[in-house]
DRENKEBA-346736 format. One line per field, with one value per atom (N, C-alpha, C): residue number from 1; residue in one letter; atom name; z, y, x. Coordinates in pm, 1 decimal. Example, Ala and Ser with C-alpha at 12.3 -4.5 7.8 and 13.67 -1.06 7.14 Angstrom:
DRENKEBA-346736
nr <- 1	1	1	2	2	2
rest <- A	A	A	S	S	S
atom <- N	CA	C	N	CA	C
zz <- 780.0	780.0	780.0	708.0	714.0	787.0
yy <- -569.0	-450.0	-330.0	-225.0	-106.0	3.0
xx <- 1319.0	1230.0	1320.0	1285.0	1367.0	1290.0
This chain:
DRENKEBA-346736
nr <- 1	1	1	2	2	2	3	3	3	4	4	4	5	5	5	6	6	6	7	7	7	8	8	8	9	9	9	10	10	10	11	11	11	12	12	12	13	13	13	14	14	14	15	15	15	16	16	16	17	17	17	18	18	18	19	19	19	20	20	20	21	21	21	22	22	22	23	23	23	24	24	24	25	25	25	26	26	26	27	27	27	28	28	28	29	29	29	30	30	30	31	31	31	32	32	32	33	33	33	34	34	34	35	35	35	36	36	36	37	37	37	38	38	38	39	39	39	40	40	40	41	41	41	42	42	42	43	43	43	44	44	44	45	45	45	46	46	46	47	47	47	48	48	48	49	49	49	50	50	50	51	51	51	52	52	52	53	53	53	54	54	54	55	55	55	56	56	56	57	57	57	58	58	58	59	59	59	60	60	60	61	61	61	62	62	62	63	63	63	64	64	64	65	65	65	66	66	66	67	67	67	68	68	68	69	69	69	70	70	70	71	71	71	72	72	72	73	73	73	74	74	74	75	75	75	76	76	76	77	77	77	78	78	78	79	79	79	80	80	80	81	81	81	82	82	82	83	83	83	84	84	84	85	85	85	86	86	86	87	87	87	88	88	88	89	89	89	90	90	90	91	91	91	92	92	92	93	93	93	94	94	94	95	95	95	96	96	96	97	97	97	98	98	98	99	99	99	100	100	100	101	101	101	102	102	102	103	103	103	104	104	104	105	105	105	106	106	106	107	107	107	108	108	108	109	109	109	110	110	110	111	111	111	112	112	112	113	113	113	114	114	114	115	115	115	116	116	116	117	117	117	118	118	118	119	119	119	120	120	120	121	121	121	122	122	122	123	123	123	124	124	124	125	125	125	126	126	126	127	127	127	128	128	128	129	129	129	130	130	130	131	131	131	132	132	132	133	133	133	134	134	134	135	135	135	136	136	136	137	137	137	138	138	138	139	139	139	140	140	140	141	141	141	142	142	142	143	143	143	144	144	144	145	145	145	146	146	146	147	147	147	148	148	148	149	149	149	150	150	150	151	151	151	152	152	152	153	153	153	154	154	154	155	155	155	156	156	156	157	157	157	158	158	158	159	159	159	160	160	160	161	161	161	162	162	162	163	163	163	164	164	164	165	165	165	166	166	166	167	167	167	168	168	168	169	169	169	170	170	170	171	171	171	172	172	172	173	173	173	174	174	174	175	175	175	176	176	176	177	177	177	178	178	178	179	179	179	180	180	180	181	181	181	182	182	182	183	183	183	184	184	184	185	185	185	186	186	186	187	187	187	188	188	188	189	189	189	190	190	190	191	191	191	192	192	192	193	193	193	194	194	194	195	195	195	196	196	196	197	197	197	198	198	198	199	199	199	200	200	200	201	201	201	202	202	202	203	203	203	204	204	204	205	205	205	206	206	206	207	207	207	208	208	208	209	209	209	210	210	210	211	211	211	212	212	212	213	213	213	214	214	214	215	215	215	216	216	216
rest <- M	M	M	S	S	S	I	I	I	R	R	R	Y	Y	Y	Y	Y	Y	L	L	L	Y	Y	Y	V	V	V	S	S	S	D	D	D	S	S	S	K	K	K	V	V	V	D	D	D	M	M	M	L	L	L	L	L	L	A	A	A	Q	Q	Q	V	V	V	D	D	D	P	P	P	A	A	A	F	F	F	T	T	T	R	R	R	K	K	K	R	R	R	T	T	T	T	T	T	E	E	E	L	L	L	S	S	S	L	L	L	N	N	N	L	L	L	T	T	T	V	V	V	L	L	L	A	A	A	G	G	G	K	K	K	R	R	R	A	A	A	S	S	S	E	E	E	T	T	T	P	P	P	E	E	E	G	G	G	G	G	G	E	E	E	R	R	R	T	T	T	A	A	A	R	R	R	L	L	L	Q	Q	Q	R	R	R	V	V	V	V	V	V	R	R	R	H	H	H	L	L	L	E	E	E	D	D	D	H	H	H	G	G	G	D	D	D	L	L	L	G	G	G	T	T	T	V	V	V	D	D	D	E	E	E	P	P	P	G	G	G	Q	Q	Q	F	F	F	F	F	F	W	W	W	G	G	G	L	L	L	L	L	L	P	P	P	L	L	L	R	R	R	W	W	W	G	G	G	P	P	P	F	F	F	P	P	P	T	T	T	E	E	E	P	P	P	T	T	T	L	L	L	V	V	V	Y	Y	Y	F	F	F	G	G	G	G	G	G	A	A	A	T	T	T	E	E	E	R	R	R	T	T	T	V	V	V	L	L	L	G	G	G	L	L	L	G	G	G	G	G	G	S	S	S	G	G	G	H	H	H	H	H	H	V	V	V	L	L	L	G	G	G	A	A	A	P	P	P	A	A	A	A	A	A	T	T	T	T	T	T	S	S	S	G	G	G	M	M	M	P	P	P	R	R	R	S	S	S	L	L	L	T	T	T	P	P	P	S	S	S	L	L	L	L	L	L	A	A	A	G	G	G	L	L	L	R	R	R	T	T	T	D	D	D	P	P	P	Q	Q	Q	I	I	I	S	S	S	A	A	A	L	L	L	T	T	T	E	E	E	A	A	A	I	I	I	T	T	T	Q	Q	Q	E	E	E	D	D	D	E	E	E	A	A	A	Q	Q	Q	E	E	E	R	R	R	D	D	D	A	A	A	L	L	L	S	S	S	A	A	A	V	V	V	H	H	H	R	R	R	A	A	A	N	N	N	E	E	E	L	L	L	M	M	M	P	P	P	G	G	G	P	P	P	H	H	H	Q	Q	Q	H	H	H	L	L	L	E	E	E	F	F	F	V	V	V	A	A	A	K	K	K	R	R	R	L	L	L	L	L	L	H	H	H	G	G	G	P	P	P	S	S	S	P	P	P	T	T	T	T	T	T	D	D	D	G	G	G	L	L	L	D	D	D	V	V	V	L	L	L	L	L	L	G	G	G	T	T	T	P	P	P	L	L	L	Y	Y	Y	V	V	V	A	A	A	L	L	L	V	V	V	D	D	D
atom <- N	CA	C	N	CA	C	N	CA	C	N	CA	C	N	CA	C	N	CA	C	N	CA	C	N	CA	C	N	CA	C	N	CA	C	N	CA	C	N	CA	C	N	CA	C	N	CA	C	N	CA	C	N	CA	C	N	CA	C	N	CA	C	N	CA	C	N	CA	C	N	CA	C	N	CA	C	N	CA	C	N	CA	C	N	CA	C	N	CA	C	N	CA	C	N	CA	C	N	CA	C	N	CA	C	N	CA	C	N	CA	C	N	CA	C	N	CA	C	N	CA	C	N	CA	C	N	CA	C	N	CA	C	N	CA	C	N	CA	C	N	CA	C	N	CA	C	N	CA	C	N	CA	C	N	CA	C	N	CA	C	N	CA	C	N	CA	C	N	CA	C	N	CA	C	N	CA	C	N	CA	C	N	CA	C	N	CA	C	N	CA	C	N	CA	C	N	CA	C	N	CA	C	N	CA	C	N	CA	C	N	CA	C	N	CA	C	N	CA	C	N	CA	C	N	CA	C	N	CA	C	N	CA	C	N	CA	C	N	CA	C	N	CA	C	N	CA	C	N	CA	C	N	CA	C	N	CA	C	N	CA	C	N	CA	C	N	CA	C	N	CA	C	N	CA	C	N	CA	C	N	CA	C	N	CA	C	N	CA	C	N	CA	C	N	CA	C	N	CA	C	N	CA	C	N	CA	C	N	CA	C	N	CA	C	N	CA	C	N	CA	C	N	CA	C	N	CA	C	N	CA	C	N	CA	C	N	CA	C	N	CA	C	N	CA	C	N	CA	C	N	CA	C	N	CA	C	N	CA	C	N	CA	C	N	CA	C	N	CA	C	N	CA	C	N	CA	C	N	CA	C	N	CA	C	N	CA	C	N	CA	C	N	CA	C	N	CA	C	N	CA	C	N	CA	C	N	CA	C	N	CA	C	N	CA	C	N	CA	C	N	CA	C	N	CA	C	N	CA	C	N	CA	C	N	CA	C	N	CA	C	N	CA	C	N	CA	C	N	CA	C	N	CA	C	N	CA	C	N	CA	C	N	CA	C	N	CA	C	N	CA	C	N	CA	C	N	CA	C	N	CA	C	N	CA	C	N	CA	C	N	CA	C	N	CA	C	N	CA	C	N	CA	C	N	CA	C	N	CA	C	N	CA	C	N	CA	C	N	CA	C	N	CA	C	N	CA	C	N	CA	C	N	CA	C	N	CA	C	N	CA	C	N	CA	C	N	CA	C	N	CA	C	N	CA	C	N	CA	C	N	CA	C	N	CA	C	N	CA	C	N	CA	C	N	CA	C	N	CA	C	N	CA	C	N	CA	C	N	CA	C	N	CA	C	N	CA	C	N	CA	C	N	CA	C	N	CA	C	N	CA	C	N	CA	C	N	CA	C	N	CA	C	N	CA	C	N	CA	C	N	CA	C	N	CA	C	N	CA	C	N	CA	C	N	CA	C	N	CA	C	N	CA	C	N	CA	C	N	CA	C	N	CA	C	N	CA	C	N	CA	C	N	CA	C	N	CA	C	N	CA	C	N	CA	C	N	CA	C	N	CA	C	N	CA	C	N	CA	C	N	CA	C	N	CA	C	N	CA	C	N	CA	C	N	CA	C	N	CA	C	N	CA	C	N	CA	C	N	CA	C	N	CA	C	N	CA	C	N	CA	C	N	CA	C	N	CA	C	N	CA	C	N	CA	C
zz <- -738.4	-846.5	-679.5	-655.7	-539.6	-535.0	-489.3	-358.0	-313.5	-300.8	-256.3	-159.8	6.1	100.3	134.6	-26.2	16.5	107.8	103.7	245.3	150.9	34.0	11.9	-119.2	-224.7	-386.8	-408.1	-461.8	-538.2	-624.4	-666.1	-825.4	-877.9	-814.2	-906.7	-966.8	-974.2	-948.0	-1124.7	-1078.0	-1141.2	-1233.2	-1301.8	-1381.8	-1472.7	-1394.5	-1501.5	-1588.5	-1499.6	-1565.8	-1660.7	-1649.7	-1762.6	-1844.7	-1856.6	-1970.0	-2058.8	-2032.2	-2018.7	-2134.3	-2070.6	-2122.6	-2160.6	-2155.6	-2226.1	-2300.5	-2350.5	-2391.1	-2430.4	-2486.4	-2520.5	-2361.5	-2290.0	-2182.7	-2114.1	-2077.2	-2071.8	-2136.0	-2249.3	-2379.7	-2363.0	-2301.6	-2311.4	-2153.3	-2072.3	-1877.9	-1960.5	-1996.0	-2050.2	-2093.4	-2190.6	-2275.4	-2198.2	-2107.4	-2006.9	-1888.6	-1868.8	-1770.7	-1810.1	-1940.4	-1996.0	-2006.8	-2084.5	-2080.9	-1920.3	-1820.4	-1658.1	-1655.8	-1705.3	-1666.8	-1666.2	-1803.5	-1918.9	-1834.6	-1741.8	-1746.4	-1562.4	-1507.5	-1396.5	-1350.0	-1383.3	-1338.5	-1258.9	-1248.2	-1140.3	-1080.9	-1128.6	-1068.9	-1136.8	-955.3	-1010.5	-1058.6	-1282.4	-1257.7	-1229.2	-1156.6	-1080.1	-939.7	-922.1	-845.8	-850.5	-721.5	-726.7	-745.1	-819.6	-870.4	-786.7	-788.0	-678.1	-691.9	-670.5	-659.6	-770.7	-899.9	-979.3	-1013.9	-1052.3	-1203.8	-1132.1	-1017.3	-962.3	-956.3	-958.7	-936.7	-1085.9	-1150.7	-1318.9	-1371.4	-1325.9	-1378.7	-1304.1	-1195.0	-1139.3	-1133.4	-1148.3	-1230.4	-1413.6	-1463.5	-1588.0	-1545.8	-1480.2	-1434.3	-1435.6	-1253.5	-1310.0	-1390.2	-1450.9	-1546.3	-1652.4	-1693.4	-1781.3	-1733.1	-1623.5	-1527.3	-1499.9	-1453.4	-1453.7	-1633.9	-1678.2	-1796.0	-1959.2	-1869.2	-1983.9	-1912.9	-1781.2	-1698.7	-1639.7	-1594.5	-1510.2	-1337.3	-1298.6	-1217.5	-1161.7	-996.9	-973.2	-806.8	-698.5	-554.2	-418.9	-345.6	-267.8	-279.1	-205.7	-260.7	-409.1	-518.7	-624.7	-700.0	-650.3	-783.0	-855.2	-956.7	-1079.0	-1049.0	-1162.5	-1132.5	-1064.4	-1056.0	-1010.3	-888.9	-785.4	-718.4	-712.5	-638.8	-590.7	-453.2	-365.6	-189.7	-137.1	-49.9	-2.2	137.5	275.8	393.0	503.1	632.5	744.4	784.0	785.2	789.8	878.6	934.3	1059.0	947.9	986.6	840.3	1002.7	897.6	963.6	939.7	966.2	995.8	1063.6	1006.9	1050.7	1172.4	1285.2	1390.6	1403.0	1335.1	1350.7	1237.9	1148.4	1007.8	977.4	1034.5	1002.2	845.4	790.0	636.4	499.2	598.5	537.8	600.3	511.9	549.5	479.3	640.4	627.8	654.7	496.3	585.7	586.0	690.3	745.7	745.9	686.4	731.3	687.5	653.0	567.9	583.8	496.4	456.6	482.1	509.7	570.5	504.5	381.0	315.2	294.8	383.1	306.1	393.8	441.8	495.8	397.1	420.6	408.5	431.7	297.2	417.0	257.3	295.2	145.9	183.8	80.3	200.5	125.0	161.2	50.6	139.7	62.8	105.5	140.7	294.2	363.6	308.8	208.2	156.5	115.5	39.4	-74.6	58.0	114.4	248.0	230.5	174.2	125.5	279.1	233.9	364.9	458.7	397.9	464.1	394.4	423.3	383.9	296.1	129.9	80.3	121.1	74.4	58.2	137.1	271.7	251.8	263.0	212.2	212.6	81.3	29.8	-109.7	-34.2	-181.3	-156.2	-260.4	-195.7	-357.2	-240.2	-320.2	-295.9	-271.1	-107.5	-9.0	-113.7	-203.0	-311.0	-337.9	-422.7	-440.0	-350.2	-360.8	-290.1	-132.4	-246.8	-132.9	-25.1	-49.3	-7.3	149.2	73.8	141.6	242.9	228.2	320.0	455.2	381.9	423.8	539.3	565.6	619.6	710.8	687.2	784.5	856.4	817.7	789.9	1028.5	993.0	1100.9	1202.6	1221.7	1363.9	1390.4	1536.8	1585.1	1628.0	1602.4	1545.4	1428.2	1369.6	1194.2	1161.3	1173.7	1179.8	1160.1	1336.0	1373.0	1260.0	1223.0	1184.9	1011.7	985.5	865.0	819.7	944.7	972.1	854.8	920.1	886.6	689.4	664.0	561.4	412.9	317.2	244.7	115.7	95.8	-83.4	-151.1	-127.4	-182.0	-213.9	-321.7	-394.1	-279.9	-244.9	-183.5	-78.0	11.3	122.3	138.0	70.3	94.4	46.4	-26.4	-7.9	124.6	148.4	308.5	361.1	427.2	548.9	505.9	377.8	360.5	343.1	333.0	372.5	425.5	584.6	723.3	796.6	752.6	764.8	804.9	700.7	674.2	727.7	829.2	925.9	1060.6	1044.4	1217.3	1221.4	1073.1	1053.4	1076.3	1034.4	1056.4	1164.8	1295.6	1412.0	1540.9	1482.4	1513.4	1470.1	1403.7	1358.5	1435.3	1559.7	1658.2	1571.9	1681.0	1635.6	1608.9	1577.0	1514.5	1383.4	1346.4	1188.8	1113.3	1055.1	905.6	811.4	786.8	634.2	490.1	433.6	364.1	195.8	100.9	-37.4	-110.2	-163.7	-216.0	-391.7	-443.0	-530.7	-569.0	-516.1	-549.3	-602.2	-608.3	-736.0	-682.5	-728.1	-605.3	-667.2	-536.9	-531.1	-469.8	-380.3	-321.2	-284.3	-341.5	-308.3	-299.4	-201.1	-165.4	-20.5	-23.9	86.2	218.7	345.7	450.3	497.2	586.5	576.9	762.2	844.6	951.0	984.3	874.4	866.6	763.5	808.5	647.9	625.2	495.3	453.6	416.1	464.9	484.4	295.7	270.5	193.3	228.2	210.3	206.1	87.8	93.5	0.3	5.2	-36.7	-18.2	-118.9	-123.5	-183.8	-205.0	-324.2	-257.4	-392.0	-280.8	-322.7	-431.3	-537.6	-631.9	-553.8	-543.3	-366.4	-287.0	-187.2	-23.7	15.6	0.1	76.2	126.2	230.4	356.3	299.9	365.1	347.7	481.1	443.2	561.9	598.5
yy <- -3095.4	-3009.0	-2927.6	-2834.8	-2780.7	-2681.7	-2594.7	-2511.2	-2418.8	-2255.5	-2185.3	-2106.9	-2107.6	-1977.0	-1796.4	-1722.4	-1655.0	-1534.7	-1471.1	-1374.7	-1210.7	-1256.0	-1112.5	-1113.9	-1080.2	-1017.5	-861.9	-887.3	-744.9	-764.7	-695.8	-639.7	-554.4	-452.6	-379.8	-418.9	-513.7	-599.6	-661.4	-769.2	-851.4	-766.4	-710.3	-600.1	-562.5	-513.6	-388.3	-539.5	-644.8	-738.9	-787.0	-858.5	-895.8	-820.6	-696.6	-602.2	-659.8	-686.8	-689.4	-798.7	-973.2	-1106.2	-1106.6	-1050.5	-1133.6	-1000.3	-916.0	-809.9	-822.3	-959.5	-999.8	-1059.8	-1127.8	-1121.4	-967.7	-828.9	-747.3	-653.7	-736.1	-675.9	-747.6	-863.5	-887.2	-875.8	-852.6	-809.3	-680.1	-557.2	-444.4	-462.8	-528.7	-531.7	-558.9	-648.0	-749.4	-593.1	-517.0	-446.2	-326.9	-336.6	-238.5	-260.4	-367.6	-427.3	-436.8	-412.9	-466.0	-326.9	-265.1	-112.1	-58.7	-76.8	-19.4	-75.9	-196.3	-267.4	-184.2	-166.1	-118.0	-35.9	62.4	224.8	260.6	323.6	407.1	308.9	187.2	77.6	125.9	126.6	232.7	105.8	170.3	76.7	52.5	94.8	85.1	-13.8	-75.4	-186.9	-305.8	-328.2	-390.3	-588.1	-620.8	-717.7	-830.5	-988.8	-1034.8	-1216.2	-1259.5	-1435.1	-1486.0	-1564.7	-1657.2	-1568.2	-1462.3	-1343.2	-1303.9	-1267.5	-1190.3	-1341.0	-1460.7	-1565.7	-1575.2	-1629.6	-1637.7	-1494.2	-1420.6	-1334.5	-1323.4	-1328.3	-1374.8	-1487.1	-1620.2	-1757.8	-1708.5	-1682.7	-1617.1	-1596.8	-1436.9	-1391.1	-1534.6	-1592.7	-1660.2	-1790.2	-1841.9	-1903.8	-1853.6	-1731.2	-1726.1	-1662.7	-1563.9	-1615.7	-1722.3	-1820.3	-1951.3	-2028.9	-2023.8	-2052.0	-1993.0	-1845.6	-1758.2	-1628.0	-1618.4	-1460.2	-1550.3	-1502.0	-1467.8	-1502.9	-1630.0	-1682.5	-1742.8	-1685.5	-1762.7	-1831.9	-1825.6	-1926.7	-1776.8	-1804.0	-1689.2	-1735.9	-1827.0	-1810.5	-1746.0	-1783.4	-1758.7	-1666.2	-1547.8	-1515.1	-1448.8	-1464.2	-1349.8	-1242.4	-1148.3	-1037.0	-1087.2	-1212.6	-1252.8	-1351.9	-1420.2	-1513.3	-1570.9	-1771.5	-1795.0	-1827.3	-1903.9	-1943.3	-2001.3	-2077.0	-2135.1	-2197.0	-2086.2	-2030.0	-2020.9	-2075.0	-2074.9	-1876.9	-1827.3	-1636.8	-1629.6	-1492.0	-1416.9	-1267.4	-1232.0	-1211.9	-1011.3	-1004.6	-896.8	-738.1	-592.2	-476.0	-476.6	-390.6	-336.3	-250.5	-360.8	-215.6	-108.3	-16.2	131.9	192.8	68.1	121.5	52.8	131.7	1.4	0.5	95.3	54.7	4.6	-35.0	-175.6	-294.6	-338.8	-488.0	-584.7	-690.6	-757.4	-894.0	-899.6	-1092.3	-1079.2	-1166.4	-1180.2	-1305.7	-1365.5	-1560.3	-1527.6	-1655.2	-1708.2	-1849.4	-1877.6	-1970.0	-2023.9	-2098.3	-2164.0	-2028.4	-1995.8	-1860.1	-1691.9	-1729.9	-1606.5	-1493.2	-1408.5	-1348.1	-1254.6	-1307.4	-1299.6	-1113.6	-1051.3	-972.4	-877.7	-959.1	-868.1	-760.6	-709.6	-572.0	-504.2	-473.2	-422.1	-346.8	-265.5	-244.5	-243.5	-274.9	-332.1	-328.7	-251.1	-277.8	-392.4	-475.5	-565.3	-714.2	-708.6	-831.0	-834.7	-949.4	-1034.0	-950.9	-889.5	-838.2	-765.7	-624.3	-555.1	-442.5	-298.1	-208.8	-132.8	-102.9	-18.8	138.6	155.8	244.6	382.7	440.3	552.7	689.4	641.0	720.2	758.2	879.3	852.8	900.4	882.5	849.8	741.2	721.1	627.3	494.8	357.4	303.0	222.5	104.4	62.1	-58.0	-119.4	-212.2	-123.0	18.6	50.4	56.5	0.6	76.8	165.9	301.7	471.8	365.4	407.1	389.7	299.9	117.4	52.7	83.0	133.7	200.2	296.8	375.7	452.7	362.4	333.2	243.1	169.9	89.9	41.3	141.4	245.2	352.1	443.3	375.7	450.3	441.9	303.2	237.3	273.7	355.9	485.4	351.3	202.4	165.6	140.4	138.8	128.0	235.9	391.5	498.0	548.6	499.8	473.6	431.1	315.7	244.5	331.0	406.8	407.0	623.5	622.3	739.6	844.3	653.2	720.3	693.1	686.3	653.2	782.0	775.4	805.0	841.0	911.1	995.2	855.3	746.1	632.1	499.0	485.8	393.8	249.2	192.7	119.1	79.1	234.3	248.4	220.7	305.2	270.3	182.5	109.8	-38.4	-107.1	-124.8	-126.8	-173.9	-9.6	8.1	-44.0	-109.0	-130.7	-202.4	-271.0	-450.3	-470.0	-389.9	-404.7	-353.2	-246.9	-228.2	-376.8	-457.4	-612.0	-686.5	-754.9	-793.6	-718.3	-607.2	-550.4	-626.6	-537.4	-553.4	-660.0	-807.2	-997.8	-901.1	-889.3	-908.4	-813.0	-739.6	-660.2	-755.9	-809.2	-903.2	-939.1	-974.3	-1066.7	-1168.1	-1186.7	-1388.2	-1467.3	-1604.5	-1713.7	-1733.6	-1804.0	-1814.8	-1937.9	-1884.4	-1981.5	-2014.0	-2133.8	-2179.6	-2046.0	-2030.1	-1945.3	-1978.9	-1920.3	-1964.9	-1821.1	-1807.3	-1655.0	-1631.2	-1573.9	-1563.8	-1373.1	-1328.8	-1144.9	-1064.7	-1002.1	-846.6	-901.1	-885.9	-840.0	-681.2	-634.2	-527.3	-487.0	-610.3	-599.1	-687.3	-700.7	-838.1	-833.3	-900.0	-867.2	-925.0	-941.9	-980.2	-925.1	-994.1	-922.0	-856.6	-712.8	-649.9	-727.4	-801.6	-774.7	-899.2	-1030.7	-1197.8	-1229.3	-1305.3	-1341.9	-1484.5	-1495.4	-1643.1	-1521.1	-1494.1	-1522.7	-1394.1	-1403.7	-1268.2	-1250.2	-1075.9	-1060.2	-1038.2	-1036.1	-986.1	-937.1	-846.2	-758.2	-787.5	-802.8	-806.5	-698.0	-722.6	-738.1	-792.7	-878.6	-934.2	-998.7	-1057.8	-1003.4	-1102.7	-1235.4	-1306.9	-1377.3	-1373.6	-1451.9	-1529.6	-1718.0	-1751.7	-1872.3	-1914.0	-2028.4	-2153.2	-2228.3	-2373.5	-2467.2	-2522.0	-2596.1	-2662.3
xx <- -182.0	-200.6	-173.8	-39.9	38.8	-81.6	-105.0	-256.5	-139.5	-136.7	-52.6	-109.8	-50.0	-140.9	-90.2	-106.5	-77.7	-94.0	51.0	17.3	64.7	163.4	195.0	178.9	93.4	122.5	151.2	274.9	221.3	147.7	75.6	24.6	69.6	135.6	229.9	320.5	392.3	547.6	460.5	323.9	368.1	212.6	180.1	145.3	206.6	315.6	424.1	529.2	523.4	654.8	505.3	367.1	331.9	309.4	241.6	305.9	382.2	494.3	657.2	662.6	552.0	641.7	513.7	406.9	262.7	175.4	171.3	120.2	-1.6	-69.3	-211.7	-275.1	-198.9	-277.0	-351.5	-272.9	-200.2	-398.2	-361.4	-469.8	-611.3	-641.2	-710.4	-748.2	-690.4	-737.1	-808.5	-754.7	-791.1	-952.8	-949.5	-1127.7	-1180.5	-1145.8	-1258.1	-1272.9	-1220.0	-1300.6	-1282.6	-1278.8	-1389.4	-1510.6	-1506.1	-1707.2	-1762.6	-1751.4	-1692.6	-1760.7	-1678.4	-1696.5	-1845.7	-1848.4	-1941.4	-2111.6	-2092.3	-2197.1	-2174.7	-2093.1	-2139.0	-2032.5	-2184.6	-2098.1	-2040.0	-1969.1	-1813.0	-1788.4	-1750.9	-1687.6	-1518.2	-1459.0	-1301.5	-1175.0	-1197.1	-1093.3	-901.1	-874.6	-792.0	-836.9	-975.2	-970.2	-857.1	-804.1	-756.1	-824.4	-703.5	-800.3	-773.8	-854.0	-928.6	-901.4	-888.1	-878.1	-836.8	-885.9	-851.2	-753.9	-835.5	-712.8	-646.4	-613.1	-461.2	-372.0	-409.2	-361.9	-267.4	-396.5	-297.2	-228.7	-282.4	-129.8	-23.3	-5.6	144.8	203.7	117.3	115.1	188.6	111.7	233.7	339.2	381.6	464.6	578.3	537.0	668.9	683.9	581.0	634.5	736.6	709.5	841.0	935.2	945.3	1044.3	1129.5	1043.4	1147.9	1196.5	1110.1	1085.0	1269.3	1193.3	1293.0	1393.8	1336.9	1375.2	1552.5	1522.5	1707.7	1629.1	1628.1	1571.4	1640.5	1747.5	1854.4	1739.1	1851.8	1828.8	1860.7	1846.3	1927.6	2044.2	2101.0	2244.1	2341.7	2259.3	2283.9	2205.5	2164.4	2048.8	2116.2	1964.6	1959.1	1892.2	1857.5	1804.8	1738.2	1582.1	1508.7	1531.7	1493.1	1520.2	1396.0	1409.7	1293.4	1370.4	1294.2	1334.8	1225.4	1267.3	1211.8	1238.0	1191.3	1289.5	1233.9	1267.4	1186.4	1246.2	1093.8	1141.5	1048.7	1086.1	1022.1	948.3	849.2	765.9	692.5	606.1	533.6	627.8	532.4	526.5	617.2	741.8	864.2	832.2	920.8	886.0	864.0	901.2	978.6	937.9	828.8	757.6	648.9	516.3	466.3	394.5	421.6	378.9	536.8	597.0	701.4	646.8	637.2	651.9	785.5	790.2	973.2	962.1	1039.1	1114.6	1215.8	1328.4	1382.3	1453.7	1509.7	1587.7	1760.0	1792.4	1919.3	1910.6	1981.5	2071.0	2204.9	2236.3	2429.7	2456.2	2466.4	2576.2	2521.2	2420.4	2321.2	2261.0	2242.8	2142.4	2077.7	1951.1	1795.2	1725.1	1686.3	1589.5	1533.8	1353.9	1234.8	1201.0	1221.8	1086.5	994.4	860.1	783.4	667.4	578.6	473.4	399.7	316.6	251.3	105.8	33.4	-59.7	-133.1	13.4	26.1	-29.6	13.0	-68.6	-178.3	-178.4	-346.4	-471.6	-552.9	-641.3	-594.8	-459.5	-450.2	-518.3	-531.7	-646.8	-591.8	-587.1	-571.7	-462.0	-328.3	-206.1	-279.6	-272.4	-305.1	-274.5	-119.0	-6.6	34.0	59.6	152.9	291.9	385.6	525.1	614.9	705.6	752.1	752.0	680.7	642.6	756.4	714.7	885.2	969.8	885.8	950.6	1077.5	1128.3	1206.4	1283.3	1456.4	1598.2	1578.7	1574.2	1550.6	1454.9	1343.9	1224.9	1220.1	1246.3	1290.3	1372.5	1568.1	1654.0	1572.3	1527.9	1503.6	1357.3	1303.1	1226.4	1307.3	1364.9	1520.5	1525.3	1600.8	1705.2	1583.6	1438.7	1409.3	1376.2	1449.2	1496.8	1635.8	1679.5	1792.5	1897.2	1959.6	2037.8	2108.8	2046.5	2032.1	2081.0	1986.4	2025.0	2138.7	2221.7	2377.4	2435.0	2376.9	2507.5	2482.6	2410.0	2413.4	2464.8	2492.1	2545.2	2694.6	2770.6	2868.3	2833.8	2794.8	2804.1	2924.3	2966.3	3058.6	2995.7	3021.7	2996.7	3024.1	3154.3	3192.0	3118.5	3024.7	2937.8	2960.7	3131.4	3113.4	3115.3	3098.7	3087.2	2958.4	2905.1	2769.3	2673.1	2689.9	2665.4	2685.3	2811.9	2850.7	2779.3	2771.1	2592.3	2497.9	2485.8	2286.0	2306.4	2408.2	2408.2	2421.9	2502.2	2516.5	2339.0	2265.7	2110.5	2035.2	2064.1	2012.9	2020.6	2136.8	2163.3	2081.4	2110.4	2032.0	1914.0	1799.2	1652.0	1616.7	1733.8	1717.1	1723.5	1786.2	1805.9	1659.9	1583.0	1489.7	1316.8	1349.0	1209.9	1156.9	1106.3	970.5	956.5	877.0	796.8	840.5	777.2	838.8	853.2	1011.4	953.2	861.8	791.3	744.9	811.5	754.8	787.6	748.5	878.2	757.3	818.7	752.3	795.0	790.5	884.5	897.7	986.7	917.2	1001.4	1037.8	1126.2	1128.8	1270.0	1251.6	1321.4	1458.2	1607.7	1700.3	1803.7	1737.1	1774.3	1887.9	1999.0	2147.2	2180.8	2289.0	2342.4	2512.9	2518.9	2804.0	2782.8	2865.6	2943.0	2935.4	2892.5	2901.4	2965.1	2922.4	3036.6	3114.7	2961.1	3062.0	3080.8	3070.4	3099.0	3128.4	3262.3	3369.9	3272.8	3258.1	3198.8	3091.9	2985.1	2845.7	2821.6	2689.6	2632.1	2496.1	2506.9	2350.1	2325.5	2152.4	2085.9	1954.5	1944.4	1809.0	1704.9	1630.6	1535.1	1362.7	1338.7	1116.8	1094.0	954.9	888.1	822.6	763.2	660.7	535.9	539.4	465.6	616.5	462.9	535.7	402.2	447.2	345.1	343.3	272.9	352.0	267.1	380.7	406.2	437.6	355.1	334.1	356.2
């Protein structure tokens, strides 16, 4: 049996997708939660799921994407994509609420970003605002770096120019990430994908993970 050492699990994405792919699973969890709340008065309904429950929900969503969803690879992404790559990761240097994973294949420069509180063991979110898994918020987090900000100041109102500068920001963000590479497995939602604005023959892919796991 394969055992994953999870580093990051986005419960909010899993819940949103699970309600669509397996409503019965969601109803069962809601019923069990209601019963538990009756017995344990005062327990918060929004409490983050732990252990086996979190893993079961995540695996149910991933299994559906594998069997029925548009699940591609880093080099050929669908709406979602799977990968197993050496990545640098951690809090983004100039925006610690953003956790960022950066790496590349021979064909694709990859960046993954999400809210830091989805890292297992991290404290709950303490600030309100748009989640870092949404494209505008993720790019805003990257633009807290002065060089990325300067890179994107020239954005025009043309859609192609905006996307080109966003893809350039992924290049720069990968250069900023400190630390060693670790072999990580992930499933992520595609946010942006296109030809590299700086290197011929390369694509750039920006996504936000459902999960990231360490693979030895």
